[in-house]
C-alpha positions as CSV (number, residue, x, y, z in Angstrom):
1,M,-49.5,169.4,133.5
2,N,-52.0,172.2,133.8
3,T,-55.5,172.3,135.1
4,F,-57.1,171.9,131.6
5,W,-56.4,168.1,131.7
6,E,-58.0,167.9,135.2
7,F,-61.0,169.7,133.7
8,L,-61.2,167.2,130.8
9,A,-61.0,164.3,133.2
10,V,-64.0,165.6,135.0
11,Q,-66.0,166.3,131.8
12,Y,-65.1,162.9,130.3
13,P,-64.5,160.5,133.3
14,A,-63.5,157.6,131.1
15,S,-61.0,159.6,129.1
16,S,-57.2,159.0,129.3
17,I,-53.9,159.8,127.6
18,S,-52.3,156.9,125.8
19,S,-48.6,155.9,126.0
20,K,-48.1,157.8,122.6
21,G,-49.6,160.9,124.1
22,Y,-53.0,160.8,122.4
23,W,-56.1,161.9,124.3
24,R,-58.8,159.1,124.3
25,V,-62.4,160.1,124.9
26,T,-63.5,156.4,125.3
27,S,-67.1,157.2,126.1
28,K,-68.2,159.4,123.2
29,P,-71.1,161.9,123.4
30,S,-74.3,161.3,121.5
31,K,-73.5,163.8,118.7
32,A,-71.7,161.1,116.6
33,E,-73.0,162.5,113.3
34,S,-72.0,166.1,114.1
35,D,-70.7,168.3,111.3
36,C,-68.1,169.6,113.8
37,H,-65.6,167.7,115.9
38,I,-63.3,168.8,118.7
39,T,-60.3,167.1,120.3
40,A,-57.7,168.0,122.8
41,L,-54.3,167.7,121.1
42,S,-52.4,166.3,124.0
43,Q,-49.6,165.1,121.6
44,Y,-48.5,168.7,121.0
45,G,-46.5,171.2,123.0
46,F,-45.2,174.7,122.4
47,L,-42.0,176.7,122.2
48,A,-42.4,180.5,122.8
49,V,-39.8,182.9,121.4
50,E,-40.3,186.4,122.5
51,G,-38.5,189.7,122.0
52,P,-37.6,192.3,119.3
53,D,-35.3,189.8,117.5
54,S,-37.6,186.7,117.7
55,S,-38.3,186.5,114.0
56,K,-34.8,187.5,113.1
57,F,-33.4,184.8,115.3
58,L,-35.7,182.1,113.9
59,Q,-35.0,183.2,110.4
60,G,-31.4,182.2,110.9
61,Q,-32.2,178.9,112.5
62,T,-35.2,177.3,110.8
63,T,-36.2,176.2,107.3
64,C,-39.2,178.5,106.9
65,D,-39.2,182.2,105.8
66,W,-40.0,184.3,108.8
67,R,-40.4,187.4,106.7
68,K,-43.7,185.9,105.6
69,I,-44.9,184.8,109.1
70,D,-47.0,187.3,111.0
71,I,-50.3,187.7,112.8
72,E,-52.1,186.7,109.6
73,N,-49.8,184.0,108.2
74,A,-48.5,180.8,109.7
75,S,-46.1,178.2,108.2
76,L,-44.8,174.7,108.5
77,G,-41.1,174.5,109.3
78,S,-38.3,172.7,111.0
79,Y,-35.0,173.2,112.7
80,C,-32.2,171.0,111.3
81,N,-28.8,170.1,112.6
82,I,-25.6,171.0,110.7
83,K,-26.1,167.8,108.6
84,G,-29.5,168.9,107.5
85,R,-31.3,166.3,109.6
86,M,-34.6,167.5,111.3
87,V,-34.4,168.0,115.1
88,I,-37.9,169.4,115.4
89,S,-40.8,170.1,113.0
90,F,-43.5,172.6,113.8
91,I,-46.2,175.0,112.7
92,A,-45.1,178.5,113.3
93,G,-47.4,181.5,114.2
94,M,-47.2,184.9,115.7
95,R,-49.3,186.3,118.6
96,D,-47.9,189.7,117.9
97,G,-44.9,191.3,116.2
98,E,-42.5,190.1,118.8
99,S,-44.1,186.8,120.1
100,A,-43.7,183.6,118.1
101,L,-45.2,180.2,118.9
102,L,-43.9,176.9,117.6
103,R,-46.5,174.1,117.9
104,L,-44.6,170.8,117.8
105,P,-44.9,167.2,119.1
106,S,-44.5,167.5,122.9
107,D,-41.8,164.9,123.2
108,T,-39.5,167.1,121.2
109,A,-40.2,170.3,123.1
110,D,-37.4,170.0,125.7
111,T,-34.6,169.0,123.2
112,G,-35.8,171.6,120.7
113,C,-35.8,174.4,123.3
114,A,-32.4,173.4,124.7
115,T,-30.8,173.2,121.3
116,L,-32.2,176.6,120.1
117,A,-31.4,178.2,123.4
118,K,-27.7,177.7,122.7
119,Y,-27.8,180.2,119.8
120,I,-30.3,182.8,121.1
121,V,-28.0,184.3,123.8
122,F,-26.8,187.1,121.5
123,S,-30.3,188.0,120.3
124,K,-32.8,190.4,121.8
125,A,-35.1,187.4,122.4
126,K,-35.7,184.6,124.8
127,I,-37.0,181.1,124.3
128,R,-38.8,178.8,126.6
129,N,-40.8,175.5,126.6
130,A,-44.4,176.8,126.9
131,T,-46.1,173.5,126.8
132,N,-47.8,174.1,130.2
133,E,-48.9,177.6,129.1
134,Y,-50.8,176.7,126.0
135,I,-53.3,174.1,124.9
136,A,-53.7,172.9,121.3
137,I,-57.4,172.1,120.4
138,G,-58.4,170.6,117.1
139,I,-61.6,171.6,115.4
140,S,-62.7,169.9,112.2
141,G,-65.8,169.4,110.1
142,K,-68.1,171.3,107.7
143,C,-69.2,173.7,110.4
144,A,-65.7,174.2,112.0
145,R,-65.1,177.7,110.6
146,E,-68.7,178.8,111.5
147,Q,-68.2,177.7,115.1
148,L,-64.9,179.5,115.4
149,Q,-66.3,182.7,113.8
150,Q,-69.3,182.6,116.1
151,Y,-67.3,182.2,119.3
152,F,-64.2,184.3,118.6
153,G,-65.5,186.8,116.1
154,F,-62.7,185.9,113.8
155,A,-61.3,182.9,111.9
156,P,-58.6,182.3,109.2
157,T,-59.8,182.2,105.6
158,A,-57.2,180.1,103.8
159,M,-54.7,177.2,104.3
160,M,-51.8,178.2,106.6
161,R,-53.4,181.5,107.4
162,Q,-53.8,182.4,111.0
163,A,-56.0,184.8,113.1
164,T,-55.3,186.0,116.6
165,D,-56.4,188.4,119.3
166,G,-53.0,188.4,120.9
167,E,-53.8,185.6,123.2
168,T,-55.6,182.8,121.3
169,T,-54.4,181.9,117.9
170,L,-56.4,180.0,115.2
171,V,-54.6,178.3,112.3
172,Q,-56.3,176.8,109.2
173,L,-54.7,173.5,108.1
174,D,-56.6,172.8,104.9
175,T,-57.9,174.5,101.7
176,D,-61.6,173.8,102.4
177,G,-61.8,175.5,105.8
178,E,-62.7,172.3,107.6
179,R,-59.7,171.8,109.8
180,F,-58.3,174.3,112.4
181,E,-56.0,174.3,115.4
182,C,-56.8,176.6,118.3
183,W,-53.8,177.5,120.4
184,A,-55.3,178.7,123.6
185,P,-53.7,180.0,126.9
186,A,-54.2,177.3,129.5
187,A,-56.0,179.8,131.7
188,S,-58.8,180.2,129.2
189,A,-58.8,176.7,127.6
190,N,-61.6,175.4,129.9
191,V,-64.0,178.2,128.8
192,I,-63.1,177.8,125.1
193,W,-63.5,174.1,125.2
194,T,-66.9,174.3,127.0
195,A,-68.2,176.8,124.4
196,L,-67.0,175.0,121.3
197,S,-67.9,171.5,122.5
198,E,-71.6,172.5,122.9
199,N,-72.0,172.1,119.1
200,A,-69.1,169.6,118.4
201,C,-68.6,165.9,119.0
202,A,-65.5,165.1,121.1
203,I,-63.2,162.6,119.3
204,D,-59.9,160.9,120.2
205,S,-56.8,163.0,119.3
206,C,-55.4,160.1,117.2
207,E,-58.1,161.0,114.8
208,W,-56.2,164.3,114.2
209,E,-53.1,162.3,113.4
210,A,-55.2,160.3,110.9
211,L,-56.1,163.6,109.2
212,N,-52.4,164.5,109.2
213,I,-51.7,161.2,107.5
214,A,-54.4,161.7,104.9
215,A,-52.9,165.2,104.2
216,G,-49.4,163.8,103.9
217,I,-48.1,165.8,106.7
218,G,-45.2,164.0,108.5
219,E,-43.8,165.3,111.8
220,I,-40.7,164.7,113.8
221,C,-41.1,163.0,117.2
222,A,-38.5,162.0,119.7
223,D,-38.0,158.6,118.0
224,T,-37.2,160.2,114.6
225,Q,-35.1,163.2,115.6
226,D,-31.9,163.5,113.5
227,M,-33.3,160.9,111.1
228,F,-34.7,162.7,108.1
229,I,-33.8,165.7,106.0
230,P,-36.9,168.0,105.2
231,Q,-37.3,166.6,101.6
232,M,-37.7,163.1,103.0
233,L,-40.9,164.3,104.6
234,N,-41.9,166.1,101.5
235,H,-41.6,169.4,103.3
236,Q,-40.4,171.2,100.1
237,L,-43.8,170.3,98.6
238,I,-46.1,171.5,101.5
239,G,-44.5,174.8,102.3
240,G,-42.1,173.7,105.1
241,V,-38.9,174.9,103.3
242,S,-37.9,178.2,101.7
243,F,-35.1,178.1,99.2
244,N,-34.7,181.8,98.8
245,K,-34.6,183.0,102.4
246,G,-30.9,182.9,102.9
247,C,-28.7,180.9,105.3
248,Y,-29.9,178.8,108.3
249,T,-28.6,175.9,110.2
250,G,-28.3,172.9,107.8
251,Q,-29.2,175.0,104.8
252,E,-26.2,173.9,102.7
253,I,-27.2,170.2,102.9
254,V,-30.9,170.9,102.3
255,A,-30.2,173.1,99.3
256,R,-27.7,170.7,97.8
257,M,-30.3,167.9,98.0
258,Q,-32.8,170.1,96.2
259,Y,-30.6,171.2,93.4
260,R,-27.6,168.9,93.0
261,A,-28.4,165.5,94.5
262,K,-30.9,162.7,93.9
263,L,-33.4,162.2,96.7
264,K,-33.4,158.4,97.4
265,R,-36.2,158.3,99.9
266,R,-39.4,160.3,100.3
267,L,-42.6,160.3,102.3
268,Y,-45.4,157.9,101.2
269,R,-48.8,157.1,102.6
270,G,-50.1,153.6,103.0
271,I,-52.4,151.1,104.7
272,L,-51.5,147.8,106.3
273,N,-54.3,145.3,106.5
274,T,-53.4,143.8,109.8
275,S,-54.9,143.0,113.2
276,T,-51.8,144.6,114.9
277,N,-52.6,147.8,116.8
278,A,-50.9,150.9,115.5
279,A,-49.6,151.5,119.0
280,D,-47.3,148.6,118.5
281,Y,-45.5,150.3,115.6
282,K,-42.8,152.7,116.8
283,P,-41.9,155.7,114.7
284,G,-38.5,155.2,113.1
285,T,-39.0,151.4,112.8
286,D,-37.3,150.0,109.7
287,L,-39.3,148.6,106.8
288,F,-38.0,146.0,104.3
289,S,-38.5,144.7,100.9
290,D,-39.3,141.0,100.3
291,D,-35.7,139.8,100.7
292,G,-35.7,141.3,104.1
293,T,-31.9,142.0,104.1
294,Q,-31.7,145.7,104.0
295,S,-33.9,148.5,105.3
296,I,-35.7,150.4,102.5
297,G,-37.4,153.0,104.8
298,N,-38.6,154.1,108.2
299,L,-42.0,154.6,109.8
300,V,-43.0,158.2,110.5
301,S,-46.5,157.8,112.0
302,A,-49.3,155.2,112.2
303,V,-52.9,155.1,113.5
304,T,-55.4,152.3,113.6
305,R,-58.3,152.9,111.1
306,G,-61.1,150.3,110.8
307,T,-59.5,146.9,110.2
308,G,-56.1,148.2,109.3
309,V,-53.3,150.6,110.1
310,E,-52.8,153.8,108.1
311,L,-49.4,155.2,108.1
312,L,-46.8,157.6,106.7
313,A,-43.3,156.2,106.0
314,V,-40.2,157.4,104.3
315,L,-39.4,154.8,101.6
316,T,-37.3,154.3,98.5
317,D,-39.1,154.9,95.2
318,E,-37.8,151.5,94.0
319,A,-39.4,149.6,96.9
320,V,-42.7,151.3,96.3
321,A,-42.6,150.6,92.6
322,T,-42.2,146.8,93.3
323,N,-45.0,146.8,95.9
324,Q,-42.8,144.8,98.3
325,V,-42.8,146.9,101.5
326,H,-43.4,145.3,104.9
327,F,-42.2,145.3,108.5
328,A,-39.7,142.8,109.8
329,G,-41.3,139.4,110.5
330,E,-44.6,140.3,108.9
331,A,-45.9,138.9,105.6
332,T,-48.5,141.6,105.1
333,T,-47.5,144.0,102.3
334,L,-48.0,147.7,102.6
335,E,-50.6,149.1,100.2
336,I,-49.6,152.5,98.9
337,L,-52.3,155.2,99.0
338,A,-52.5,158.5,97.1
339,L,-51.2,161.7,98.6
340,P,-53.2,164.9,98.2
341,Y,-50.3,166.5,96.5
342,S,-48.1,165.4,93.6
343,L,-44.7,163.9,94.0
344,P,-42.0,164.9,91.6
345,T,-41.2,162.4,88.9
346,A,-37.5,163.1,88.9
347,D,-35.1,164.9,91.1
């Protein structure tokens, strides 16, 4: 851990980090109706890949097209095993022409780094777990871009665009310019947080995950590594897979699923009207239809919202069509909610 978390503990004495890695403010500031919100994304870590071959190496290993990732353009992506199953998922950005950052769930940083390190030895590049070197800060709300522009003097202008000064990187996650991630060096994160939080309300970082769920963005955590191919998380629909970039690890399986096979399970968004806390639902947990005899899907992510639990889950189309999805031992049926993007009607 770096000193940023000690700094936050002083600024917010009642704050803590949950067992799932979410930062909890607990005692909120008075700016509850603010048009700008800020949160410390403790659930995320970083991999740094640096050297002349950094993009070339990642091009041959990951699902996104690194020819299109630079200091102005970020991308969703993943690294898959040879069976096409996702080992890590990430947002990729560049600090400069030879320095890539992969922002990913922190509990996958070690395994992701160790796996990729096996293949980088013949490249003019090095990889390391940079989780203690960078802090991910989430900024959202109607005034989010204005606040970033005012402080940094720059801000991205479109979804999955990035802006950087070579040290701090800003990535826009939506089309309206109301959700951004700031990837800040740990050494300057205290100063950045202090400045941005003056006009922003601090919120729990599980609220960021709620925004991911609403956006239909599913991520791989330690409990779901090697479980899903990218299409199961709808990554082909949200820019996480390139089908014309050439070969990469797992590419044959991913391409075959896209062009020759039928996708039997895909990502859905839903709400469960239950008193059970979302923390009790573990990613990867099986879901069942009414007969309860065979799994028809797996949980990807869940957060408590109001009187229910909002979640993303990979489910069969048939189970969703019959409206008979629930967790083992629970009678409450999952209500399917709309995603902000269209699902294909046929594969």
